N, C-alpha and C positions, 0 to 999 in steps of 0.2 A: 252519388253512389260511385260513380267512376273515380272520384278523387279518394274515397275511402279504399277502393280496391288497389289503386296505385300506392297508397301509403302502406297498405298491408305487404304488397309485393317488395317494398323497400325494407320494411322492417323485418320480415320473416327471414329472407336470406341473410342479412347482416347478423341478426341474432343467432341464427343457425351456425354462421361462420365463427362467431365468438364462442358458442357452446363447443363446437367441434375442436377449436384451437385449445381451450381450456381442457377439454377431455384428453386431448393428445399430450399435452405438457404434464398433466397429472400422471398419466400412464408412464410416460417417459421416466419421471422422476421416482415413482413408486417402485419401478422395476429395474432401477439402476443399482449397481453394486454397492454404492455408498449406503443407500437405504436398507439394503440387505444386512450390511455389517451393522448398522444402527439397531437393527431389530434383535441382534444377538444379545443375551443376557451377560451379565458380568460388568465389573468397573471397566471404563473406557475413557479415553480423551476424545472430546469432540471439538474440531476446529471449525467455527462458524464464520460466514460472511466472506468467504474467498470468492475471487472473481471468476466469471466466464466471459465478461465483456473484455474489450481489447486493450486495456490498459496495461502495458507490460511491466510498469512499476509495481502494480499491485499483484501481478503474477509473480514477479520476483520475490515479493514479500511472502505469498503463499508457499512458494518453493523453499525459501529459507526458514520459514516457520516449520514446515514439515520435516525438514532435515534436522532442524534443531530439536524438535520433539523426539524424533527417532534416535538421536544421540543420547539424549538425557532421560528419556522416558520410555525406553524400548521395551520394558517389562509390561506395558499396557497397550491394548490395540488403539490405533488412532484413526478416527473417521473424519473425513473432510466433508462438510456440508456448505455448498456454495450459496451465494446470495440468491441466485436463481432458484435453486431447489428450495431454499427456505421461503421464497416468495410464492411458489406454486403449491407446496405441500406443507405449509408451516405447521398445521395442526397434527398432521400425520407424524412429523419429525418430533414435535413436542411430546406427543404421546408415547414416544419410544425412550425418552430420557428418564434414567433412574437417579435416585438421590445421591448415590455415591459417584456418578459420573462427573468428571472434570470438564467444565465448559471453557473453552478458549475463544475469544473473540479476535479476529484478525487485526493486525496493526494497519496503520495508514494515516491519512489526514482528514478523516470525516468526523472526528469528535467535536461536537459543537453544532453551529448552524449553517455551516458552508454546504454540507451534503446531508442535512438532517432528514430528508425524505428516503435516504437510502440506507447506508449502514447504521447510522445513529438510531433511526427507528426501529430497526431489527434488534440492536443492542439493548435498547430500553425494554423491548418486549421480553428478551430473555431475562434480564435482571429482575423484571416484574414478576414473571412466571416461575422463576426458580430460586426462591429465597433460601432454600436450604443447600443448594449445590455451590461448591467452590467455582467462581467465575474469575478468569484472568483475561484482562485486556492487554494485548501485546502492544509493542511500542507506538504511540499515537502522537499527533500534533493536535493541540486544542485551539479552535477558533470559534469564539462567540461574537457576533456583530454587537456593536455598542448602541443599537437602537433598542426600542421597547421590547420587540420580539426577542432579541438576544438576552436581554435581562430576564425575561419571563422564562425562557427555555433554561437558562443557567439556574435559575432558582428551582425550577421544577426538577431538573436533573439532580441537583444538590440534594433535594428531599428524597428522591428515588434511590440514589446510590448509597446514601448514609443509612438507608434502612437495611441494607445488605450487609450482613456481618462477614461474609466470606468472599467479598469482592476486592480484587487487586488491580491496580491501574498502573500501567508502565507508559511513561512519556519518553519521546525519543530526542527532546532538546530541553535546555534549562528554562527557557521562557515559558514553555507549557507547564513544566514541573513547578516553577514558581507560582504560576497562575493557579494551578491546582491546589497547592498548598494555601495561598492566600485566600482563595474562595471557598475552601473547605468542602471540595467536591467529595472527598472521602476522608476518612481518618488518616492523619498523616502517616501513621506506620504502614499503611496500605497503598502509599504512593511511592513510585521508584522512578529513576531517570537512567536510561541506558540508550545506547545509539540505535538507529534504525536497523532492524533485523537482517537486512540485505547485506549489511556490512559484515556478517558472519561468513559470507561467501568469498571464495578466492578463485578468480578466474584469469589472473594475470599471465597465465601459461598458454593462453589461446594463440596459436601460431599463425598470424596474419601478416602480410606485408603491409606497412603503414604508408599511406599517401593522403595528402590534402587535409583539409580542415572540415570538421563536421559541426554545423550549426543547428542546434536542437532547441527550439523556443516555444513557449507557451502561446495559445491563442484563445484561452478560456478566461473564466472569471478570477483565476488565480495570477493572472498577469499583472506585474506591477510597473515594470520599466521597459521603455522602447530602446532597442540596441541599434546603433548606427552600423548597418551591414557593410556599407562602403569603406569604412575603416578596416573591417576584417578582409575585405576583398583586396584592398591595397596591400595589406600585410601579407596576404597570401601570395600575391603576384611577386612581391620582393623576395620571397622565399621559394619561389618556384613551385607553388601549389595553387590549387584551385578551392573554391568554397563550394560544399555540398550541404543540402538541407535535409534533415531527418527528424525522426519524432520517437517517442517511446511508446507510442500507440500503433495498433494495427486496426483496420477496419473490418474486423470479423470476430466472432466469438470463439473461444477456445474451450471445447466441450469436455476434454479429458486431459490426464497428465501427459499423454504422448504429445498432444497438440501444444500443450503449455511449454513442454521442455523443447520442443522444436523452434517455437517462435522465439523463446528466450535465447536459445543457442545462436539463432540466425541474428538476433539484435545484438547480442554481445559480440558476435564476430564483426558485425558492422562497426561497432565502437572501436574494437581491436584493430581495425584496418585503417584507422585514421591517426595522424600525427597530433593532432590537437581537436578538442571539442570545446565549443563555446555554448553554454546552456544556462537556463534559468528554471530548468526542471530538476527537482530534487533527485529522481532516479537517473537523470541524464548525468548528474555529478556523480552519484554512486556507481553507475555503470562504468564510468570513466575510472573511478578509483579501483573497483575490483578487477578491472582488465589492464591496469597499469598504464592508462591512457592520460597524457597531460590534458588538463581541463581548466577552463576559466569559468567560474561559477558566478551567476548573478542572482540576487535575492528575488523571492516571489512575494505576493500579497501577504500570506500568513507568516512570512519570515521563517518557514521551516527549512529553506536552503541554508541560510546562515546559522540556524540553530543546530543543524546536523553537522555543518562544516566545523564547528566548534570542537567535535570529537576528533577530527582528522586534520587540523589546521597546521599540523607539523609535517604533513606529507608534502615533499618538495614539488611534486609535479601536479598539484591542484592548488588553485590561487582563486580566492573569493575577493570580489571587488565591486566598485561602483562603475556602472556603464558609461558614465560621463568621463571616466579615466581609462577607457578601453585601450588607448594607444599605450599607456604605461603598463597595462596588464599583458598586452602583446609582446611588449619588450622584455618583460620578465620571463615570458614563456619561449622567447627566441632561442635561448641557450639550453632549453629542456626538450624541445620538440624532436630532437634526434637521439635522445638516450633511451635506454631500456629501463623499465622500473618493474618491480615485483612487489606486490601487495601482501602483507601479512595481517590477517585479521587480529584484532586485539581482544582476545577471549575474556581478559580480566575485567573488561568494561561491563560484561553481561553476568557477573557473578551474582548480582541481586536477582535476576531473572532465573539463573540456573538454581540458586538455593530455594526460591519459592517453589519451583516446579518439582524439585526433589522432595520438599517438605509435604506438598499436597498429593503427591503420587505414591507415597509410601503405603 
C-alpha cells in the first residue's frame, strides 16, 4: 500500500505540471496577436515554420522573408506562424485557414531527413491538409540520407508532394535543384532555384571599427571538416590581430519581432566589427557577405555552404576553400582585410520567386 501511495504522489504532481504547462502554452498562443490576425476573414499570406529558438541564421531567413513579402505582396495581410505556435495549437491554426489563403513555408536546411522531426514534419502536415491552397516553399537545401530510411522518406515525400497541384518548391543551390528534378519531387515546372533569401538584405553600412579575426564553426551533425585553429592564430599574430570565437546561435528563445530584430542587429554588428571571418556555417558566410566583411568559408556536411557560394563566387572579399589549404586562403585574404566593401543584393536572381508570388497573389 505504501508503495502505491508513493507512486501516486510521484505521478500526480508530474502529470499536473505537464497539464498546467500545456494549458499555459495554449493560452499564450491562442491570445497572441498573430492568432488574432489569423482569425480575420479575407485572403491573406501565412508564413509558417519561422523560429523562436536561438538560431540567428533561421531568424535572418524569417526577417528577409517578411521584408520580401511586404515588398512584393503588400496588398495582402501577412501573418507569421512560428514553429512553436504550430506545435502548441496546430489544430486551432489549421481551422482558421481558408482555401484562398496563400501558404508559405519558411526556407532553410531542413528539407529531407536531417531535421525531419521539426520543420519537415510540419511541412508534410500542411501539404497533406490543404490540397486546394497554393503552397510555396521558400529557398531550401535538400538532404536525404542514403540509407533505407532516407530512401523510404524520399519516396513518401515524392508521392505526397506530387499529389498537390499548387505546390511550388524553391531551392537555394544547384545541387538541391538538380536532385529535386532528378528524383521528381515535384513537377519540373514547379521547381525553381534562387539564392538563400537572406542575400536580399544589405547591411554593409553598419558603422563598426574592425579588429581581429572571428572564427565561427559548427559543433553539430552538419560539421564536416576540422579546421586548424593554430594556423589562424599564427596569421593573426603576424597581422597584429587576435582570434575571437563566435557563433550564429544564442542560448535563448526570441519570442517576438522586437527580440528578433535586436538579436540580429547585435550579431551583425559583431560580424561588422571584425576584419576577417573564418566559418563553416552558411549564415556565418552570409552575415559576412551582407555586412561587407572579408570571409573564408569552409563547406559543411550537406554542402549547402559551397552551393550558396556559387551565387556569390565573384565577390572579392569572400573565398571558399579547402581547410587543408587554410594557409593559402589566409594569404589570399591578407590584401583584403583592410579594405572597405559594400554589398549590393542581386535582385535579378530572385525573379522566379517574385513572378510566382505576384501570380498567386493577384
